N, C-alpha and C positions, 0 to 999 in steps of 0.2 A: 183624620183619614184622608179627606179630600186634598189637603195640602201635600201629604206624602205622595199621593198618586200623581198630582200635578208635577211635583218635583222629579219623580222618576221618569214620567213621560217627557217632560221638558228637556231633561238631560239627554235622553236617548235621541230625541229628534234633533237637538243641537249637534250631537256628535255624529249622527248619521249623515248630516249634510256636508261633511268633509270629504275631500278626494281620497281615493283608495291607493295606497302604495303597492308596489309590485315585486317585492323581494321575499324569497321563501327561506332565507338562511336560518332564521330562528323560529320556524314554525313548530319545532318540537316542544317548545315551552308549554303551550296549552295542553299538550298530551300529558306532560309529566305531572301536572297538578291535579289530575283527575281524582286520585285517591283522597287528597286533602279536601276535595269538594263534597265528599259524602255527607258531611254534617250539614252544610248549608242546603244541599239539595233535599235532604230529608227533613228539614226543619218544618215543624207544624205550628200554626198559630191558632187563635180562637176564630179568626176570620175564615169564611168559606173560600175567598180568593186569596192566594198567596203570591207575593212578589218580592224579589231581592235584586238590588243593584249593588254591585261590588266594584269599586274604583281602586286601581292599584298603580300608583307611580312606581316605576321599576328602573333600576340602573344595572347595567352589565358590569362584571368585575374584571374580566380578562381582556385588557387592551382594546376594547371595542369603543370606548368613549361614547356610549349611547345612553339615551334616556327616553323612556316611553311610558305609556299607560297600557296595562294589561287588564282590561275591564271585562265584566260579564253581567248579564241580566237574566233573570228568571221570572216567568209568570205562569201561574197554574191554578189548580183548584184542589181544595182539601175535601175529599169525600167523607172521611171519618177521622177521628183522632189519630189513627195509625196508618192511613193510606192517603197518598197525594199523587197527582199527575200534573206535570208541568213541562214547559219548554225552556231550554237553557241555551243561551248564545254568548260565546266569547267574541270580543272585538278589541283589537289593539290599535293604538294611535301613536304615531311618532312625535316626539317632542324635540330631540336634538340628535342629529347625526346617527340615527339608528339604522343598522344594516337591514332592519325590517323594511325600510323605505329606500334603501340604496344610498342614504345620506344626501339625496338630492331632491326628493319629491316634497320636502317640507312636511308640515303637519298634515296628517291624513288618517284614514281609517282602513284597517284590514280585517275583514271578518275571519275569525278562526273557527274552531269546532262549534257546531250547533247540534243539539240532540233533544229528543223527547225522553222524558225521565219519569218512571213510575217507582214509587218507594213504598214498601210495606214494612213498617216498624214492628219489631217484636212478634214475628210469626210464631215463635216458641219462646217461652220465658219460664225460668225456675220459680218456685213458690216464694223464694225470698227476694226475687227481682234483681238478683246480682248477675245472673247468666241469661243471655238472650241470643236468639238467632233472627237476623233481619235480612231483607232481600231488596235489591235495587236493580232495575233494568234500564238500559239506555239504548235507544235506536238513533243512530247518527244520520245526519243529512249532509251532503257535500257543500257546505257553505264556504269552505276554504278554497280559494282559487286554485292553489296547486293540487288539491285533491280532485277537483273537477278535471283539471288537465291530465291527472294520472288515471282518470277513468273510474273514480270511486262511485259506487252506487249507494252503498250503505255499510254500516257495521253494527252488529248486535253485541252488546256487552252486558253481562249479568254478574252482579256482585252478590256474594253470600258472606254475610258479616256476622262473625261470632264474637259477641261482646261479653266482657267480664269486668265487674266493678269490684275494686278492693277498697271498701270503705267509701268515704265521701271525697277522698283526695285523688286516687289513682284509678284509671280504667284502661283496659287493653282491648283492642279489636284485632282479630285475625281475619284477613280478607282474602277471599278466593274469587277471581274474576276471569272466566273463560270468554273469549272474544272470537267472533266470526267476521271476516272482512270480505266484502263483495266488490269486485272491480270488473270493468268491462274489458280490460286488457291486462296482459301479464306483467308488463314493465312500463316504466316511465323515466325519461331522462337518464337512461343507461343503468337503471337499478330495478330489480324485481319488486313487484308490489307484494304486500303482505297477504297471507292466506288465512291462517289461524294464529291465535295468540293466547297466552295465559299469563295472568298477573297474580302475584302473591304479595300481600302487604302485612306488616306488623305496625300497628299504630298505638302509641302509648300517650295518654293524656294525663296532665296534672292540673287539678283545680287548685291553684295557689291561693285563691280567695273566692268570694261569691262572684266577683266581677272578672277576675283575672285567671286565664288558663294558658297552658303551654302544651302544645301537641307536637310529637315527633314521629312522623311516618317513615318507615324504611320499606322500599318497594323494589320488586324484581319482576321484570317482564321477559318472557321468552317468546319470540315470534318466528313462526315458520313462513318463509318466503315462497312465492310461487316459482314454478319452473319456467325460466325465461332464458334459454341458452344464449350466451353472448353478452348477458347483462350481469352487473355486479350483484352478488348475494343470491344468485339463482339457486333455488331449492335449499338454501342455507337456513340455519336456525340462529337468529341473532338475539343476544341478551343485553339487557340494560338494567342497571342498578342505580337508584337515586334516593335522596332524602329530601324532605320538604318540611322542616320545622317551622312552627308558626306560634307567635305570641299574640293573644287576643284579649282585649278589654271590652267588656259589655257596658255600654253607657246606660242603656235602658232596654226595654223590650223591642225597640225598633232600630237602634243604632249600636254598632260596635266598630272598633278600630284596632289596629295592631300592626305588626310587621312580620315578614316571612322571608324565606330563602329557598331556592331549589337549584340543583346542579343541572347543567345542560350537556355535560359530558359524563358518561357512565363511570361509576366508581370501580368497575371491573371491565376488563377487555370484553369484546363482543363474544368471544368463545369461552369466557370465564376462566381462561388459563392464568390470568395474573390480575393483581390489584393495581389500581391507578387512582388511589384515594386522593392524593395530593392534587393531581391534575384535575380530577373530577370536581373537588370542592372549590378549586380556584376558578374553574370555568363555570360560573353560576351567576345568578342574579339575586339582588336584594330588593325587596319591595316593602312599602307601607300600604295600608289599605283602610278604606272607609266603607262599611257595609250598612246599607239602609234597607229595611224591610217593611212591608205593609203591616 
């Protein structure tokens, strides 16, 4: 246990000592992975204190010729076998010519989303334990520089997760997540800030073996923008559709590794009038990951 704690703390301190890049072009990526993170955020162990370090070397597919790390860290406390409270922080580092750092700032660090997370597993459960309802809440803090500049105060996101198991191999989650955004100003950099949002997700998981699993989430977000006359998207409703498949191999109770993908361009147009699946899938990122937990 002490060795794992020192490993997590040492890695974080080493990474945080790097200089921070200053480009926001790919900030949407940390938002798009949120539904996939439900499992790691809700993971419970036998220890009272819980912690997760997720390291993800990432490469962009569409003519960006960039390579970076998309990392995250979580630390928290398990109050009971079904309830935990933690803090989660995403942080990215540039490795090669990433637009995240403008291609000129070298290796650096850029804080992404940070949030407090509380997870209540199996609020309701059927007698045969195949159908359950869980809850997760997230209170965001403006750790991303561009959100600070946009006047973000906080965002409150609540997940309602209806899970169904089909034997030992297949499970399905239906996810409903209303979100309230709080900003001190109506617009930033010529575009209206978000007001309220709703996310719907369908997540299908396949347990290919005791150690190997494959998860395919399909997600849709509808965001009502603030009224900001003269700015882009003022009072509009913007839609975003994305996928985030992930293959994961569990080494033991503390370590897992795998690979994943997510698209950074929506699979449908912003007004849902047309599909753009080819463009959306091409404009994405591929990543491998190593996850270590206490």
